[in-house]
C-alpha positions as CSV (number, residue, x, y, z in Angstrom):
1,M,-4.0,-2.0,-25.5
2,S,-5.6,1.4,-24.9
3,Y,-9.2,1.8,-24.4
4,T,-11.2,4.7,-25.7
5,E,-14.4,6.4,-24.8
6,E,-15.7,5.0,-28.1
7,T,-15.1,1.6,-27.2
8,P,-18.3,-0.3,-26.3
9,L,-18.0,-1.7,-23.0
10,H,-19.6,-5.4,-22.1
11,T,-23.1,-4.7,-20.9
12,S,-22.6,-6.4,-17.6
13,L,-20.5,-3.6,-16.5
14,H,-23.4,-1.4,-15.5
15,F,-21.2,1.6,-14.6
16,A,-21.7,5.2,-15.2
17,P,-18.7,7.6,-15.1
18,A,-18.7,10.0,-11.9
19,V,-20.0,13.2,-12.6
20,G,-18.8,15.2,-9.7
21,P,-19.5,14.6,-5.6
22,D,-23.2,14.7,-5.1
23,A,-23.7,15.4,-1.1
24,L,-27.1,13.8,-1.0
25,A,-26.2,11.1,-3.1
26,Q,-23.2,10.3,-0.6
27,S,-25.4,10.3,1.9
28,R,-26.4,7.0,1.0
29,A,-24.5,3.9,1.6
30,P,-26.8,1.3,-0.5
31,L,-24.9,-1.9,0.4
32,F,-24.9,-1.3,3.7
33,E,-28.5,-0.4,3.9
34,A,-29.5,-3.8,2.0
35,L,-27.6,-5.4,4.5
36,R,-29.3,-3.8,7.3
37,D,-32.4,-4.1,6.2
38,Y,-32.3,-7.9,5.2
39,V,-30.9,-9.1,8.8
40,R,-34.4,-7.5,10.0
41,K,-36.4,-10.1,8.0
42,D,-37.1,-13.6,9.7
43,M,-35.5,-15.9,6.9
44,A,-34.9,-19.5,7.0
45,P,-31.4,-19.9,5.7
46,F,-30.5,-22.8,3.5
47,H,-27.3,-21.1,1.6
48,T,-23.9,-20.4,2.7
49,P,-21.7,-19.8,5.1
50,G,-22.5,-22.8,7.5
51,H,-23.0,-20.6,10.5
52,K,-26.1,-19.1,9.5
53,Q,-26.2,-15.6,10.5
54,G,-24.3,-16.4,13.7
55,V,-26.5,-19.3,15.2
56,G,-24.0,-22.0,14.6
57,I,-20.9,-19.8,15.9
58,D,-18.7,-21.0,18.5
59,P,-20.0,-19.2,21.7
60,E,-16.9,-17.8,23.1
61,F,-16.1,-16.2,19.8
62,L,-19.8,-15.0,19.4
63,E,-19.6,-13.5,23.0
64,L,-16.4,-11.4,21.9
65,V,-17.6,-10.3,18.6
66,G,-21.4,-10.1,19.0
67,R,-24.0,-11.2,16.6
68,N,-24.5,-8.5,14.4
69,V,-21.4,-9.1,12.4
70,F,-22.4,-12.5,11.7
71,A,-25.8,-11.7,10.8
72,I,-24.4,-9.7,7.7
73,D,-21.7,-12.6,6.9
74,L,-24.0,-13.3,3.8
75,T,-23.6,-14.6,0.4
76,E,-24.6,-13.4,-3.0
77,L,-28.2,-13.3,-2.5
78,P,-30.9,-11.1,-4.6
79,E,-31.1,-8.3,-2.1
80,V,-27.4,-7.7,-1.6
81,D,-25.9,-8.3,-5.3
82,N,-23.1,-10.1,-6.8
83,L,-19.4,-8.9,-6.7
84,H,-18.4,-10.3,-10.0
85,D,-21.2,-9.0,-11.8
86,P,-23.2,-6.3,-10.0
87,D,-26.3,-4.9,-11.0
88,G,-27.7,-3.7,-7.6
89,V,-26.6,-2.3,-4.2
90,I,-23.1,-2.8,-5.3
91,R,-23.2,-1.6,-8.4
92,Q,-24.5,1.4,-6.6
93,A,-22.0,1.6,-4.0
94,Q,-19.0,1.3,-6.5
95,E,-20.6,4.1,-8.4
96,L,-21.2,6.5,-5.5
97,A,-17.2,5.6,-4.7
98,A,-16.3,6.4,-8.5
99,E,-18.1,9.7,-7.8
100,A,-16.5,10.8,-4.5
101,Y,-12.6,9.8,-5.4
102,G,-13.3,11.2,-8.9
103,A,-12.9,8.1,-11.0
104,D,-14.9,6.7,-13.8
105,F,-15.1,3.3,-12.4
106,T,-14.4,1.6,-9.0
107,F,-14.1,-1.6,-8.1
108,F,-14.4,-2.9,-4.3
109,L,-11.8,-5.5,-3.3
110,C,-11.9,-7.8,-0.5
111,N,-8.6,-9.5,-1.0
112,G,-6.7,-6.4,-0.1
113,S,-4.7,-4.0,-2.3
114,T,-2.2,-7.0,-3.2
115,S,-5.3,-8.1,-5.5
116,G,-5.6,-4.6,-7.1
117,N,-2.0,-4.3,-7.4
118,D,-1.9,-7.5,-9.3
119,T,-4.9,-6.7,-11.6
120,M,-3.5,-3.1,-12.5
121,I,-0.3,-5.0,-13.8
122,M,-2.1,-8.0,-15.4
123,S,-4.5,-5.3,-16.9
124,V,-1.7,-3.6,-19.3
125,C,0.9,-6.4,-20.0
126,D,0.9,-9.8,-21.4
127,P,4.2,-12.0,-21.4
128,G,7.1,-10.7,-22.4
129,D,5.9,-6.9,-22.1
130,K,8.2,-4.3,-20.2
131,I,6.7,-2.2,-17.4
132,I,8.5,0.7,-15.9
133,I,8.3,0.4,-11.7
134,P,10.4,2.0,-8.7
135,R,12.4,-0.4,-7.1
136,N,10.9,0.4,-3.7
137,A,7.6,-1.1,-5.1
138,H,5.7,-3.4,-2.8
139,K,6.2,-7.1,-3.5
140,S,2.6,-7.1,-4.7
141,I,3.7,-5.3,-7.6
142,L,6.3,-7.9,-8.7
143,G,3.7,-10.9,-7.8
144,G,1.7,-8.8,-10.6
145,I,4.7,-9.2,-12.8
146,I,5.4,-12.7,-12.0
147,L,1.4,-13.6,-12.5
148,S,1.8,-11.5,-15.9
149,G,5.3,-12.5,-17.5
150,A,6.2,-9.1,-17.5
151,T,9.7,-7.8,-17.5
152,P,10.2,-5.0,-15.0
153,V,12.2,-1.8,-15.9
154,Y,13.5,-0.9,-12.7
155,V,13.8,2.9,-11.5
156,Q,16.0,3.9,-8.2
157,P,14.4,6.1,-5.8
158,S,16.2,8.9,-4.1
159,W,18.0,7.7,-0.7
160,D,18.1,10.3,2.5
161,V,21.2,9.5,4.0
162,D,19.9,11.6,7.2
163,Y,17.1,9.1,7.9
164,G,18.4,6.3,6.4
165,I,15.0,5.7,4.0
166,A,13.9,6.0,0.5
167,H,12.1,8.5,-0.8
168,G,10.6,8.5,-4.3
169,I,11.5,8.9,-7.8
170,S,11.8,11.8,-10.0
171,P,10.0,13.0,-13.2
172,E,13.9,12.9,-14.8
173,S,14.1,9.1,-13.7
174,V,11.3,8.2,-15.5
175,E,11.5,9.9,-18.6
176,A,15.0,8.4,-19.2
177,A,13.2,5.1,-18.4
178,L,10.7,5.9,-21.2
179,I,13.1,6.9,-23.8
180,A,15.4,4.4,-23.1
181,H,12.4,1.8,-23.2
182,P,9.8,3.0,-25.8
183,D,8.3,-0.6,-25.7
184,A,7.1,-0.4,-22.2
185,K,3.5,-0.7,-21.8
186,A,2.8,1.5,-18.4
187,V,4.8,3.2,-15.7
188,V,3.9,2.4,-11.9
189,L,4.4,4.5,-8.9
190,V,4.1,4.1,-5.2
191,N,2.6,7.3,-4.1
192,P,2.8,8.1,-1.1
193,N,5.5,5.8,0.1
194,Y,5.4,4.3,3.6
195,Y,6.7,7.5,5.3
196,G,4.5,9.6,3.8
197,G,6.9,11.1,1.1
198,V,5.0,11.8,-2.3
199,V,6.6,12.2,-6.1
200,D,5.6,15.0,-8.5
201,I,2.9,12.8,-9.8
202,E,1.4,15.5,-12.0
203,A,4.5,16.0,-13.8
204,I,5.4,12.1,-14.1
205,A,1.4,11.6,-15.1
206,K,2.0,13.9,-18.3
207,L,5.5,12.5,-18.9
208,A,3.5,9.0,-19.1
209,H,0.7,9.9,-21.3
210,A,3.0,12.3,-23.6
211,H,4.9,8.8,-24.5
212,G,1.4,7.0,-24.8
213,K,1.5,5.2,-21.5
214,P,-0.8,4.8,-18.7
215,L,0.2,5.9,-15.2
216,L,-0.4,3.0,-12.6
217,V,-0.6,3.8,-8.9
218,D,0.0,1.7,-5.8
219,E,-1.8,4.4,-3.2
220,A,-2.1,2.0,-0.3
221,H,-1.4,4.9,1.7
222,G,-3.3,7.8,0.0
223,P,-7.1,6.8,0.5
224,H,-7.8,10.2,2.5
225,F,-5.8,12.6,0.1
226,N,-8.8,13.5,-1.8
227,F,-10.8,14.8,1.1
228,H,-8.7,17.6,2.7
229,P,-7.1,20.5,1.1
230,D,-4.0,20.3,3.2
231,L,-3.0,16.8,2.3
232,P,-1.2,16.0,-1.0
233,I,-3.1,16.0,-4.4
234,S,-4.6,12.5,-4.8
235,A,-3.3,10.1,-7.6
236,L,-6.4,10.4,-9.5
237,A,-6.7,14.1,-9.3
238,A,-3.1,14.2,-10.7
239,G,-4.0,12.1,-13.6
240,A,-3.2,8.5,-12.9
241,D,-5.0,5.9,-14.9
242,M,-5.8,3.1,-12.6
243,V,-5.2,3.6,-8.6
244,V,-5.0,1.1,-5.7
245,Q,-6.3,2.3,-2.3
246,S,-6.1,0.5,0.9
247,T,-9.0,1.6,2.3
248,H,-8.3,-0.2,5.6
249,K,-4.9,1.3,6.0
250,I,-5.7,5.0,6.5
251,I,-9.4,5.5,6.8
252,S,-12.3,3.1,8.3
253,G,-12.4,0.4,6.2
254,M,-11.7,-3.0,8.1
255,T,-8.5,-5.0,7.2
256,Q,-8.4,-6.5,3.5
257,A,-11.0,-3.8,2.5
258,S,-9.7,-1.8,-0.7
259,M,-10.8,-0.2,-3.8
260,L,-9.5,0.2,-7.5
261,H,-10.2,3.2,-9.2
262,V,-10.3,3.4,-13.0
263,R,-10.0,6.1,-15.4
264,K,-11.0,5.9,-19.2
265,G,-8.4,6.4,-22.0
266,F,-5.4,4.4,-21.7
267,V,-7.0,1.3,-20.0
268,D,-9.2,-1.5,-21.1
269,V,-11.7,-1.8,-18.3
270,R,-13.4,-5.1,-19.6
271,R,-10.0,-6.5,-18.9
272,V,-9.6,-5.1,-15.6
273,R,-13.1,-6.7,-14.7
274,N,-12.0,-10.1,-16.2
275,I,-9.1,-10.2,-14.4
276,L,-10.6,-9.3,-11.2
277,Q,-12.7,-12.3,-11.3
278,L,-9.6,-14.3,-11.8
279,L,-8.0,-12.9,-8.7
280,Q,-11.1,-12.0,-6.1
281,S,-12.7,-14.9,-4.2
282,T,-15.8,-15.9,-5.8
283,S,-17.3,-16.0,-1.9
284,P,-16.6,-12.3,-0.8
285,S,-17.1,-11.1,2.5
286,Y,-20.1,-8.7,2.7
287,V,-18.8,-7.6,5.7
288,L,-15.6,-6.0,4.2
289,L,-17.5,-4.6,1.4
290,A,-20.1,-3.0,3.6
291,S,-17.1,-1.2,5.3
292,L,-16.1,-0.1,1.9
293,D,-19.2,1.5,1.5
294,V,-19.6,3.3,5.0
295,A,-16.0,4.5,4.9
296,R,-16.8,6.2,1.5
297,R,-19.8,7.7,2.8
298,Q,-18.2,9.1,6.1
299,M,-15.3,10.6,4.1
300,A,-17.6,12.3,1.6
301,L,-19.7,13.6,4.2
302,H,-17.1,14.2,7.0
303,G,-13.4,13.7,5.8
304,K,-12.3,17.4,5.5
305,E,-13.6,18.0,9.3
306,M,-12.3,14.3,10.8
307,L,-9.1,14.8,8.8
308,G,-8.5,18.5,10.1
309,R,-8.3,17.2,13.3
310,T,-6.2,14.5,12.6
311,I,-3.6,16.6,10.8
312,A,-3.9,19.1,13.6
313,M,-3.0,16.5,16.3
314,A,-0.2,15.0,14.1
315,Q,1.6,18.8,13.2
316,K,1.4,19.6,17.1
317,A,2.9,16.1,18.1
318,R,5.9,16.8,15.4
319,E,6.4,20.2,17.1
320,Q,6.9,18.6,20.4
321,L,8.8,15.9,19.3
322,N,11.2,18.1,17.8
323,A,11.5,20.1,20.7
324,I,13.0,17.0,22.4
325,P,16.8,17.0,22.3
326,G,18.3,14.2,20.2
327,I,14.6,13.7,18.5
328,A,14.2,14.6,14.9
329,C,10.6,14.3,13.3
330,F,10.7,15.4,9.5
331,G,8.2,17.7,8.3
332,R,7.2,19.2,4.9
333,D,10.7,21.4,5.5
334,I,12.3,18.6,3.7
335,C,10.0,18.5,0.7
336,G,12.4,19.6,-2.6
337,L,14.8,16.8,-1.7
338,P,15.2,14.4,-4.7
339,G,12.5,12.4,-5.2
340,L,10.4,14.3,-2.3
341,Y,7.7,16.4,-3.8
342,D,5.2,16.8,-0.9
343,L,4.6,14.9,2.4
344,D,1.4,13.3,4.1
345,V,1.9,14.9,7.4
346,T,-0.1,12.5,9.3
347,K,2.9,10.2,9.4
348,L,5.3,10.7,11.7
349,T,8.8,9.3,11.2
350,I,10.7,9.5,14.5
351,R,14.5,9.4,14.1
352,F,16.2,8.0,17.3
353,S,19.6,8.1,16.2
354,G,20.5,11.3,17.6
355,I,20.0,9.7,21.0
356,G,22.3,6.7,20.2
357,M,19.4,4.5,20.1
358,A,18.2,2.1,16.9
359,G,14.7,2.3,15.9
360,F,14.6,-1.5,16.6
361,D,15.1,-0.9,20.2
362,A,13.2,2.2,20.2
363,I,10.0,0.6,18.9
364,D,10.6,-2.5,21.5
365,A,10.7,-0.1,24.3
366,L,7.8,1.8,23.4
367,H,5.8,-1.4,23.3
368,E,7.1,-3.1,26.3
369,R,7.4,-0.3,28.7
370,F,4.7,2.2,27.3
371,D,2.1,0.0,25.7
372,I,2.3,1.6,22.5
373,Q,2.3,0.0,19.4
374,S,4.0,1.7,16.5
375,E,3.8,0.5,12.7
376,M,7.2,-0.1,12.1
377,A,10.9,0.4,12.9
378,T,13.8,1.0,10.4
379,L,17.7,1.4,11.5
380,Y,17.1,5.1,12.6
381,N,13.6,5.7,13.0
382,V,10.0,4.7,14.3
383,L,7.0,5.0,11.9
384,E,3.7,6.2,13.6
385,I,0.6,6.7,11.5
386,V,-1.9,9.0,12.8
387,T,-5.2,8.6,11.6
388,I,-8.6,9.8,12.2
389,G,-9.2,7.0,14.5
390,N,-6.4,8.3,17.0
391,T,-7.2,10.7,20.0
392,Q,-5.3,13.4,21.5
393,R,-4.3,11.0,24.4
394,D,-2.5,8.9,22.2
395,L,-0.4,11.5,20.7
396,D,0.2,12.6,24.4
397,R,1.4,9.1,25.2
398,L,3.6,9.0,22.3
399,V,5.0,12.2,22.9
400,A,5.7,11.4,26.9
401,A,7.1,8.0,26.2
402,V,9.5,9.4,23.6
403,R,10.5,11.8,25.8
404,A,11.4,9.5,28.7
405,L,13.6,7.5,26.3
406,A,15.3,10.6,25.3
407,E,15.7,11.9,28.8
408,E,17.4,8.3,29.8
409,A,19.7,8.7,26.9
410,N,20.9,12.0,27.5
411,A,21.3,11.2,31.2
412,K,23.7,8.3,29.8
413,G,25.6,10.4,27.7
414,L,24.3,8.7,24.7
415,T,24.2,10.4,21.3
416,S,24.6,9.9,17.6
417,S,27.0,7.1,17.0
418,D,28.3,5.4,13.7
419,A,27.8,2.1,15.4
420,F,24.6,1.3,13.4
421,K,25.2,3.6,10.4
422,N,23.3,2.7,7.3
423,P,25.6,0.9,4.8
424,P,25.2,2.0,1.3
425,L,22.6,0.2,-0.9
426,P,24.0,-2.4,-3.7
427,W,23.9,-1.8,-6.9
428,L,21.0,-3.0,-9.0
429,P,21.6,-6.9,-10.1
430,E,21.9,-8.1,-13.4
431,A,18.6,-9.7,-14.6
432,V,19.5,-12.8,-16.0
433,L,15.6,-14.2,-16.1
434,T,12.4,-12.8,-15.9
435,P,10.9,-12.9,-12.7
436,R,8.2,-15.4,-14.0
437,D,10.8,-17.6,-15.4
438,A,12.7,-17.6,-12.0
439,F,9.7,-18.2,-10.0
440,F,8.6,-21.3,-11.8
441,A,11.7,-22.5,-12.6
442,T,13.6,-25.5,-10.9
443,V,15.0,-24.2,-7.6
444,K,17.5,-25.6,-5.3
445,R,18.0,-24.1,-1.5
446,I,21.8,-23.5,-0.8
447,P,23.6,-21.7,2.2
448,F,23.1,-17.8,1.5
449,S,27.0,-17.6,2.0
450,D,27.5,-20.1,-1.3
451,S,24.9,-18.1,-3.3
452,V,27.2,-15.6,-5.0
453,G,27.0,-16.0,-8.7
454,E,23.6,-18.0,-8.7
455,I,20.3,-16.8,-9.9
456,C,17.8,-15.7,-6.9
457,A,14.2,-17.3,-6.9
458,E,12.9,-15.1,-4.3
459,I,12.2,-11.7,-3.4
460,I,14.6,-10.2,-0.6
461,S,13.3,-7.3,0.8
462,P,14.7,-6.2,4.1
463,Y,13.2,-3.4,6.4
464,P,14.8,-1.2,6.3
465,P,15.2,0.0,3.6
466,G,11.9,-1.7,2.1
467,I,13.5,-1.8,-1.5
468,P,14.0,-5.4,-2.9
469,I,18.0,-5.9,-2.6
470,L,17.2,-9.3,-5.0
471,A,14.3,-10.1,-7.1
472,P,13.5,-13.2,-8.7
473,G,15.8,-13.8,-12.1
474,E,18.6,-11.6,-10.6
475,R,22.1,-12.8,-10.2
476,I,23.3,-12.4,-6.7
477,Q,26.7,-10.6,-6.2
478,Q,29.0,-10.5,-3.0
479,D,27.9,-6.8,-1.8
480,H,24.5,-8.0,-2.0
481,V,25.1,-11.2,0.5
482,D,27.5,-8.6,2.8
483,Y,24.8,-5.8,2.9
484,L,22.0,-8.5,3.7
485,R,24.0,-9.8,6.6
486,L,24.9,-6.6,7.9
487,I,21.5,-5.3,8.1
488,H,20.2,-8.3,9.3
489,E,22.6,-8.1,12.2
490,Y,21.2,-4.7,13.3
491,G,17.9,-6.1,13.6
492,A,15.9,-5.7,9.9
493,F,13.1,-7.8,9.2
494,I,13.7,-9.8,6.0
495,N,10.4,-9.9,3.9
496,G,10.0,-12.4,1.0
497,P,12.0,-15.3,1.3
498,E,11.1,-18.7,3.3
499,D,14.0,-18.5,5.2
500,T,13.4,-15.1,6.9
501,K,17.1,-15.2,8.7
502,L,18.7,-16.0,5.4
503,A,21.0,-18.8,6.5
504,T,20.0,-20.3,3.2
505,I,18.4,-18.9,0.0
506,K,16.4,-20.5,-2.9
507,V,18.2,-20.2,-6.5
508,V,17.5,-21.4,-9.7
509,D,18.9,-24.8,-10.3
510,R,21.0,-24.6,-13.5
């Protein structure tokens, strides 16, 4: 299922490969400009959506949000193009994005990176095909495997005992999987991970290509990498064939606004487009699409300056945090650990275990006492995402709050404790059914305590560590039950199952 440059494309693609950023061209935002120009017209609207450019919106909502956002909440009109078959300003906006990011083709996503991850998997896998993925992949990767009917070949990420988090997978582990499964259709990476950790993606890309496999990268947390030299190499620059980026997570796209980038050679771009038509809404939000257009323009024109300021603020905060007794915040000093080749220094993973405080308690204290809203907590840590939208005041407040918590703990004589020591992760479960077969099987709900020996029908992914402990089709063992109960008692959030308290679990009814 490879695609070569000589393969003719469907004429409706209308894309041209990027040839390098052009500052004058990148100053344009074709879709945004078309929306802006359209709202200046005195049009009589007899089309969807029903609020008719804000006229019919609830007054309280209108007062809070403002009229302009509704004015550009349009449908597929001649002036603003069609996402599913672009031949105008959306096509132009996607071409500019491809040029800015170094892709051959870029597709705008308004169903989040989940739709992009699903599309990547379904673009290279048919039912029964194998695909190599890291065990700590986002659940949307598993969703794509379920939708495609593929069979996952899992590679375990490295485990950091000091911080109680997973890093990435090594080139050696990927090569071993490629040798053991020569019939696998592709390799998938999560790069960077939630904590900013980056794998040796160039080495893995070369390995995948040497074995004739495309490299697919969930780069949800790396849409800024291409725009500053002090950040890790972007997946596209490293040789990846398909890359999904959450423009909304790190730079200035609106929530749900993401991009899917494709390079020619190993991927059939026509199939990508057809699958996107299956998965994306036929009523896409032009507000979200416009935010992608201007976020790209902002990064292309001002990204280096804006990100330089962000990096400097994060690095200064890291130094200040590490000067607080009992607090730790790793930087590039730990690069070189297994599965950790580089680091996005704009991520601050603050370890509180040195002051006898669990990350779950620390995140609550930061929120309730200091009005600081953090991204997430693990057993040992609290994660803070620093972006172009943060101010120096934000970072100063964070450091002051952490210092106050540490001083209180030190005054009480609290120190690092084994009371919430991370238990070892269970071994990979036995795969009995494919994820798709288990997901669509007849299921029953039983007490979790009685589930040993049963076949799981849900994704069970606790935070921490963010690694699926059980996936559909895997046999439940006693160590899975013991681990999940313990981690839940510590305060971990259990992501995936219908019963997030894990009193019950769905299993295959055999």
